[in-house]
C-alpha positions, 0 to 999 in steps of 0.5 A: 292503452291507446285507441278510440272508444265509443259508448252511446253518444260518448266518443273518446280517444284513450291514451292510458299508460301504467306507471310503476311506483319506484318505492312501493312497486305498485302500478298506477294508471295515468290517463292523458287529457282528452282531445279538444276536437269533436271526435264524432265524425271519425266514428260515424263517417264509415271511413278508414282512419289512422290513429297514431301515438307519438311519445318523445324522449323529452317526455312529451306526447302527440296523438294523431288521427289521419296524420293530423295532431288532435292532442298533445301535452307533457307526460309530467303535467297533462296526465291524471293522476300526475306522475309525481305524487305531492310532497305533502298529504292530509293527515288521516288521523286528524279530525275536525273539532266539534265546535268548528263552525263552517256555516257562512250564512245563518238565519237572522234570529231577530227577524219576525214573521209579518202579521199579514203573511198567510201560509194557507194560500195554495200555489195554484188555483182554478181560473175563474174566467175559463169557460167550457168549450162548445162541443165538449162531450162530458159522457164520452170516454177518451179512449175506445176499443179499436173496431177494426181489431180482430182476435188472433187465430192462435189466441187460446182463451184458456191460456191467454185469457179473454181477448180484448181489442186494443184501445185507440183515441176516441175520434169524437173527442176532437174538442174534448171528452169527460168531466170538464174542469177549468185550468189551473193558474198561479195564485197571486196571494201565494207566499209559502212558508215564512223563513227568516232571512239569512245573515253572515255568520259571525262565528264562521271559521271556514271550511275545515281541512285536515293538516298536512304531513310529509308524504312518506311515499313521495318520489320524483320521476323526471323522465316518465318516458322510460316506461317498463317493457312490454312483450305483447299487443292485445285488443280490447273489443266490445261493439254492437256495430258491424263491419269494424276492422283493425289491421296494420299495427306498427311499433317503432322507435322512429316516427319517419319509419311510421310515416313512410309505412303509413304513406305506403299503406293507409295513404294509398287506401284513403286515396282509393276511397276518396276517388270511389266517392268522387270519381273525378279525382281519378283524372286528377291522380292520372294527370298528376302522375303523367305530368312529371313523366312527360316533363322528364321525357321531354328533357331527356329525349328532346325532339330532333329538329330536321334541318330545313336547308342543306349545308350547301344552301348556306355556302358562301360565294366569292369568298376572298382568299389571301394572295401573295405579292407575286400572285397579285402581280401575275394577275395584274399582268393577265388583266392588262393583256386581256384589256389590250386584246381586240375583240369582235363585238358581233361575235361576242354578242352572238356567243352571249345570246347563245348562252342565254338561249341554252339556259332557257332551254334547260327548263324552269329553275327550281323554286328557291326559298326566301333565304336563298333569294336573299343570298342571291340578291346580295350576290347580285348587288355585289356583282353590280358594284364589282361591275361598276368598278370594272367599267370605270377601270375599262373606261380609264383604259380606253381613254389611255389607249384611245388618246392617240390619233389612230383608229379606235379598237374594240376592247373585250370587257371581262369581269375580274374574278373575286371582285 
């Protein structure tokens, strides 16, 4: 038998099993030791509770309430009466000798009562110093009939007798009524009946017990876990408390199965009960359930970041390309020919001014981002360095061509591509 039990103010949690005697075949009930916790709150909080009994193959047991261990022990040591009987028992045929003296103390036979010992004095006497209080009514009764009481309409004097009003305390007896007598106090002269003092018994032999003999029904069962089989489950109920329900019984061979079953049933039920008692717990439950979903979603389906700039914005300009030796020689020849060709400065200036005017008429340039501006500034710095290098080369060319006495010719300056 396993389960809670309440009788008045006595709260228990039983674990009782029947063990079969291997020699006699008689079944005997074994009671587990009571839990060391206060069980009252489990009976009075009017909540759903889960009671669990675990019996292990190593002959140990555990008792749980709401998945918390409240009692545990050994089937061999923590049950009453024990599984294995004692090897020796008291001899039922043995009897105590007639001269056996079990008295540890005896009256002193040589003691004499003192001459001034007065056994006639009472234990209490009246207080001679007490005085009757003022306002004490000696002739007033302590109780009087209730003046406001009325005889019931269905009162039948032939069957019920003469009706009398119920009695109440006399309001006039606030201080006291009736015959006054002084209160009683302890008598300082009281000594009581004289008895001789007790002394050690010189003939004391101790408490007698019958001798021990081998137990004819002795056996040793080292594995009480192997109980007899059972085929049914019953409920023993007798209660004066309403609204008590029992449901969802499970018997299995693995605790993990019972734990999963409890989490799917009782675990959900207790969460709902706690949330109904404390509504703010619903927010905690929803937040706990939504947080893993949000983390999984953000990990599996990350948000696509839109490119801020097109690929063309990051196009590198003036990338140096590898050239062969023949291409380089051809390019040098073209540059020398261009440097030697005379150019009209006035016409060149007009053409450059016309290109600038056409560019201004095309409209305002598009707004450029910070990265585009940085790229353009870098290109301009490169152009300046290239331009300075080209100007140095052209100066050297001018010096070489203008070193003679002939007239100085205007030379067209061109930027070398790729520099």
